[in-house]
VEXVEX-457145 format. One record per residue (C-alpha): chain; residue number from 1; x, y, z. Coordinates in pm, 1 decimal. Example, Ala and Ser with C-alpha at 12.3 -4.5 7.8 and 13.67 -1.06 7.14 Angstrom:
<recs>
{chain=A; n=1; c1=1230.0; c2=-450.0; c3=780.0}
{chain=A; n=2; c1=1367.0; c2=-106.0; c3=714.0}
</recs>
This chain:
<recs>
{chain=A; n=1; c1=-712.5; c2=-342.1; c3=-1352.6}
{chain=A; n=2; c1=-474.3; c2=-360.5; c3=-1663.5}
{chain=A; n=3; c1=-95.6; c2=-403.6; c3=-1611.6}
{chain=A; n=4; c1=164.1; c2=-123.4; c3=-1687.6}
{chain=A; n=5; c1=334.3; c2=-309.5; c3=-1968.6}
{chain=A; n=6; c1=-25.6; c2=-343.6; c3=-2122.9}
{chain=A; n=7; c1=-119.3; c2=30.6; c3=-2093.7}
{chain=A; n=8; c1=246.1; c2=66.8; c3=-2337.8}
{chain=A; n=9; c1=138.2; c2=-161.6; c3=-2560.1}
{chain=A; n=10; c1=411.2; c2=-425.0; c3=-2458.1}
{chain=A; n=11; c1=267.2; c2=-781.2; c3=-2408.3}
{chain=A; n=12; c1=387.2; c2=-989.9; c3=-2128.2}
{chain=A; n=13; c1=626.7; c2=-1267.6; c3=-2152.6}
{chain=A; n=14; c1=448.4; c2=-1594.1; c3=-2185.8}
{chain=A; n=15; c1=114.7; c2=-1400.2; c3=-2255.6}
{chain=A; n=16; c1=68.7; c2=-1687.2; c3=-2518.8}
{chain=A; n=17; c1=-1.0; c2=-1966.0; c3=-2239.5}
{chain=A; n=18; c1=-376.5; c2=-1921.2; c3=-2113.1}
{chain=A; n=19; c1=-246.7; c2=-2073.2; c3=-1769.2}
{chain=A; n=20; c1=45.2; c2=-1815.1; c3=-1741.3}
{chain=A; n=21; c1=-251.4; c2=-1518.9; c3=-1784.0}
{chain=A; n=22; c1=-462.3; c2=-1685.2; c3=-1530.7}
{chain=A; n=23; c1=-155.6; c2=-1660.0; c3=-1291.8}
{chain=A; n=24; c1=-75.7; c2=-1323.2; c3=-1357.2}
{chain=A; n=25; c1=-458.5; c2=-1227.8; c3=-1317.9}
{chain=A; n=26; c1=-441.9; c2=-1355.9; c3=-972.3}
{chain=A; n=27; c1=-81.9; c2=-1173.9; c3=-919.8}
{chain=A; n=28; c1=-227.0; c2=-852.9; c3=-1009.9}
{chain=A; n=29; c1=-543.7; c2=-919.5; c3=-821.9}
{chain=A; n=30; c1=-346.7; c2=-1024.6; c3=-492.1}
{chain=A; n=31; c1=-143.1; c2=-703.4; c3=-521.2}
{chain=A; n=32; c1=-453.5; c2=-519.7; c3=-571.4}
{chain=A; n=33; c1=-596.9; c2=-668.4; c3=-242.5}
{chain=A; n=34; c1=-280.3; c2=-614.4; c3=-52.4}
{chain=A; n=35; c1=-287.7; c2=-225.6; c3=-163.6}
{chain=A; n=36; c1=-655.1; c2=-230.6; c3=-58.1}
{chain=A; n=37; c1=-582.0; c2=-345.7; c3=304.9}
{chain=A; n=38; c1=-269.6; c2=-140.3; c3=335.0}
{chain=A; n=39; c1=-504.4; c2=173.7; c3=255.5}
{chain=A; n=40; c1=-747.0; c2=51.2; c3=477.2}
{chain=A; n=41; c1=-506.7; c2=28.5; c3=752.8}
{chain=A; n=42; c1=-351.3; c2=361.9; c3=707.9}
{chain=A; n=43; c1=-720.3; c2=513.6; c3=695.0}
{chain=A; n=44; c1=-768.6; c2=311.0; c3=1058.5}
{chain=A; n=45; c1=-469.6; c2=559.0; c3=1182.8}
{chain=A; n=46; c1=-614.7; c2=863.1; c3=1053.8}
{chain=A; n=47; c1=-955.3; c2=787.5; c3=1199.5}
{chain=A; n=48; c1=-765.8; c2=708.8; c3=1530.4}
{chain=A; n=49; c1=-572.9; c2=1043.3; c3=1464.3}
{chain=A; n=50; c1=-894.5; c2=1238.4; c3=1411.3}
{chain=A; n=51; c1=-1034.2; c2=1470.4; c3=1669.6}
{chain=A; n=52; c1=-1404.0; c2=1447.3; c3=1549.1}
{chain=A; n=53; c1=-1408.4; c2=1097.8; c3=1683.9}
{chain=A; n=54; c1=-1507.5; c2=994.2; c3=2030.1}
{chain=A; n=55; c1=-1239.6; c2=866.4; c3=2238.0}
{chain=A; n=56; c1=-1496.0; c2=561.9; c3=2317.7}
{chain=A; n=57; c1=-1505.8; c2=484.4; c3=1948.8}
{chain=A; n=58; c1=-1124.9; c2=501.0; c3=1869.8}
{chain=A; n=59; c1=-1128.3; c2=248.2; c3=2217.6}
{chain=A; n=60; c1=-1351.9; c2=15.2; c3=2026.7}
{chain=A; n=61; c1=-1167.3; c2=52.0; c3=1705.3}
{chain=A; n=62; c1=-809.7; c2=-5.5; c3=1882.3}
{chain=A; n=63; c1=-944.9; c2=-360.9; c3=2059.2}
{chain=A; n=64; c1=-889.1; c2=-560.4; c3=1731.6}
{chain=A; n=65; c1=-557.5; c2=-419.5; c3=1703.7}
{chain=A; n=66; c1=-445.9; c2=-504.9; c3=2009.3}
{chain=A; n=67; c1=-587.0; c2=-855.5; c3=1976.7}
{chain=A; n=68; c1=-451.2; c2=-953.9; c3=1660.2}
{chain=A; n=69; c1=-81.8; c2=-821.9; c3=1782.6}
{chain=A; n=70; c1=-117.7; c2=-1039.9; c3=2105.8}
{chain=A; n=71; c1=83.1; c2=-1358.9; c3=2113.5}
{chain=A; n=72; c1=-224.3; c2=-1530.6; c3=2284.5}
{chain=A; n=73; c1=-513.2; c2=-1563.7; c3=2072.9}
{chain=A; n=74; c1=-860.5; c2=-1782.4; c3=2152.2}
{chain=A; n=75; c1=-723.6; c2=-2036.6; c3=1882.4}
{chain=A; n=76; c1=-320.9; c2=-2034.0; c3=1869.9}
{chain=A; n=77; c1=-156.4; c2=-1903.1; c3=1556.1}
{chain=A; n=78; c1=44.2; c2=-2281.5; c3=1563.3}
{chain=A; n=79; c1=-281.7; c2=-2450.4; c3=1372.5}
{chain=A; n=80; c1=-247.9; c2=-2331.8; c3=1049.6}
{chain=A; n=81; c1=-579.6; c2=-2221.7; c3=888.7}
{chain=A; n=82; c1=-770.6; c2=-2215.0; c3=1220.7}
{chain=A; n=83; c1=-539.9; c2=-1996.0; c3=1422.0}
{chain=A; n=84; c1=-572.0; c2=-1695.5; c3=1109.4}
{chain=A; n=85; c1=-937.0; c2=-1801.2; c3=1099.2}
{chain=A; n=86; c1=-1006.7; c2=-1611.3; c3=1430.3}
{chain=A; n=87; c1=-795.6; c2=-1296.0; c3=1357.0}
{chain=A; n=88; c1=-984.4; c2=-1282.5; c3=1026.3}
{chain=A; n=89; c1=-1309.4; c2=-1274.3; c3=1231.5}
{chain=A; n=90; c1=-1197.0; c2=-1002.4; c3=1441.5}
{chain=A; n=91; c1=-1082.4; c2=-818.2; c3=1153.6}
{chain=A; n=92; c1=-1423.7; c2=-869.5; c3=963.1}
{chain=A; n=93; c1=-1599.7; c2=-738.4; c3=1277.0}
{chain=A; n=94; c1=-1418.4; c2=-450.2; c3=1339.5}
{chain=A; n=95; c1=-1447.2; c2=-333.9; c3=985.3}
{chain=A; n=96; c1=-1825.7; c2=-364.9; c3=1029.0}
{chain=A; n=97; c1=-1815.4; c2=-185.2; c3=1328.4}
{chain=A; n=98; c1=-1603.5; c2=109.6; c3=1180.9}
{chain=A; n=99; c1=-1853.8; c2=142.6; c3=910.0}
{chain=A; n=100; c1=-2128.1; c2=177.4; c3=1126.6}
{chain=A; n=101; c1=-2006.7; c2=387.2; c3=1417.9}
{chain=A; n=102; c1=-1808.8; c2=641.9; c3=1208.2}
{chain=A; n=103; c1=-2005.0; c2=902.3; c3=984.9}
{chain=A; n=104; c1=-1977.6; c2=854.8; c3=593.0}
{chain=A; n=105; c1=-1820.8; c2=1161.0; c3=544.3}
{chain=A; n=106; c1=-1524.1; c2=1147.7; c3=823.4}
{chain=A; n=107; c1=-1481.7; c2=781.7; c3=684.9}
{chain=A; n=108; c1=-1440.1; c2=871.9; c3=331.4}
{chain=A; n=109; c1=-1206.9; c2=1173.1; c3=434.2}
{chain=A; n=110; c1=-986.7; c2=935.4; c3=617.3}
{chain=A; n=111; c1=-990.5; c2=664.5; c3=295.6}
{chain=A; n=112; c1=-893.3; c2=981.8; c3=99.8}
{chain=A; n=113; c1=-618.7; c2=1071.0; c3=291.2}
{chain=A; n=114; c1=-489.9; c2=703.4; c3=327.2}
{chain=A; n=115; c1=-457.9; c2=663.4; c3=-54.1}
{chain=A; n=116; c1=-317.0; c2=1010.6; c3=-77.4}
{chain=A; n=117; c1=-44.0; c2=895.8; c3=140.2}
{chain=A; n=118; c1=24.1; c2=556.0; c3=-25.1}
{chain=A; n=119; c1=53.6; c2=720.0; c3=-360.9}
{chain=A; n=120; c1=262.9; c2=988.9; c3=-223.7}
{chain=A; n=121; c1=475.4; c2=700.5; c3=-100.7}
{chain=A; n=122; c1=497.3; c2=498.6; c3=-428.9}
{chain=A; n=123; c1=761.3; c2=688.1; c3=-599.0}
{chain=A; n=124; c1=972.5; c2=729.8; c3=-290.4}
{chain=A; n=125; c1=993.8; c2=362.8; c3=-233.1}
{chain=A; n=126; c1=1095.3; c2=297.3; c3=-588.2}
{chain=A; n=127; c1=1376.2; c2=560.3; c3=-557.0}
{chain=A; n=128; c1=1476.7; c2=416.9; c3=-232.7}
{chain=A; n=129; c1=1468.5; c2=40.0; c3=-365.4}
{chain=A; n=130; c1=1646.0; c2=156.7; c3=-696.3}
{chain=A; n=131; c1=1930.3; c2=305.8; c3=-469.8}
{chain=A; n=132; c1=1971.7; c2=55.4; c3=-240.7}
{chain=A; n=133; c1=2005.3; c2=-184.2; c3=-528.8}
{chain=A; n=134; c1=2260.8; c2=4.8; c3=-703.1}
{chain=A; n=135; c1=2476.1; c2=11.5; c3=-378.4}
{chain=A; n=136; c1=2422.3; c2=-370.7; c3=-328.0}
{chain=A; n=137; c1=2531.3; c2=-425.6; c3=-684.5}
{chain=A; n=138; c1=2848.8; c2=-219.3; c3=-667.2}
{chain=A; n=139; c1=2954.5; c2=-370.7; c3=-328.4}
{chain=A; n=140; c1=2889.8; c2=-706.0; c3=-478.6}
{chain=A; n=141; c1=3107.2; c2=-602.0; c3=-804.3}
{chain=A; n=142; c1=3396.2; c2=-456.1; c3=-611.7}
{chain=A; n=143; c1=3380.8; c2=-768.9; c3=-373.6}
{chain=A; n=144; c1=3400.4; c2=-1019.2; c3=-683.2}
{chain=A; n=145; c1=3630.6; c2=-804.2; c3=-850.9}
{chain=A; n=146; c1=3868.8; c2=-823.5; c3=-485.1}
{chain=A; n=147; c1=3824.3; c2=-1203.4; c3=-499.8}
{chain=A; n=148; c1=3932.9; c2=-1235.2; c3=-858.0}
{chain=A; n=149; c1=4240.4; c2=-1027.4; c3=-812.1}
{chain=A; n=150; c1=4313.1; c2=-1214.6; c3=-497.3}
{chain=A; n=151; c1=4287.1; c2=-1540.1; c3=-655.6}
{chain=A; n=152; c1=4550.2; c2=-1435.0; c3=-905.1}
{chain=A; n=153; c1=4792.9; c2=-1332.9; c3=-706.9}
{chain=A; n=154; c1=4777.4; c2=-1668.1; c3=-521.7}
{chain=A; n=155; c1=4880.8; c2=-1882.3; c3=-872.2}
</recs>
């Protein structure tokens, strides 16, 4: 997936270094994977809310959510790698069950709803982040100016 700056014809900083290119590709791929996981999680929410799906199937799909959110697991999370491994196995099994238990058209519809939901929220997140950043910078500027005035009056 090309980066937004590359679409505009602007080269990335440090694009002449092969290691930097590899790192940027890894970062882009990680962002895409995070978006995919988020979209699938939101799709699961739409699946659980869909009335066409039987309640037994919803219970089967809700069990992994309960397991992952519980503080007590088969392998405690204090073991760095193995503690998360059982969570990943549960997620993988539930993902396979999701694809087998739910009709393909319903699953596709819920995934499309989730994509539309995340795309709709994308612009709002930027506006909120920009507004909060502007407020923070303004408050920080006034605080620094206040400290400068106070330090001048003490001399």
